[in-house]
N, C-alpha and C positions, 0 to 999 in steps of 0.2 A: 503494499499499502504506499501511496505516495503522501509527503507532508505530514507525516504522523496520525495517519487516519487509522482507524480502529475497526476491525471486523470481528463480527457483525456491527454494522453501524447502528445507532439508537434510532430505530424508523419514524416514532413519532418525534424526534427534535427534528429530523431532515423535515420531515412533511411541516412541521411548524416553520421551521427555516425559510421553507418556499415560499409559505404562505405571506409571513413577513416580508419579503422581498417583495411580493408580487403586488402587497398592498401599498409598499413603498413607492412602486414604480407608477401604478395607477394615479397615485397621489401626486406626481412630479410629471407632467410630460417629457421634460427637458431629461429626466434620468432616463425615462422609459428610450426616448430617441438614443441615447448613447448606448445602452444596453442592447437594443436592435443590432446598432450599428457594431458592437463588439461580437456579438453572437452569429451574425453575419459572416464575421472572419475566422471565427473559431466554433466550428461546428462539433469538434470533440468536447470542448468545455460545455456547451449548451446540452448536448446528451448526458454528460457526466452532471450536471448540476440540475436536470429538470427532467431526465426520464426514467422511469421504470421498465423494471425487466417482469415477466409474466412467467411462471412455469406451473403449468395445469397439473404436473405431477405431485408437486408441493401439498396442491388443495386435496387430492385423493387421499393423501395420509395426515391428514389434518396440519399440514404446515403452513407455512405464510406461503401465496401464490405470487405476491404483489411487492416487489422489492424495489425500492430507489437505486 
């Protein structure tokens, strides 16, 4: 893991951080413009910061099927 990240992450904290960021961007159109410009040229960062994975096998066994 990079930058001292811990595995598995605390999914609640990840989702909470995402919501805080999203609200912050929506409240500041200039910040939203800058963020969009950044992610336009950094697609891997967008995936790491905002996308989830889905594993249906985990759900069949009672595990967590969606993970940030």
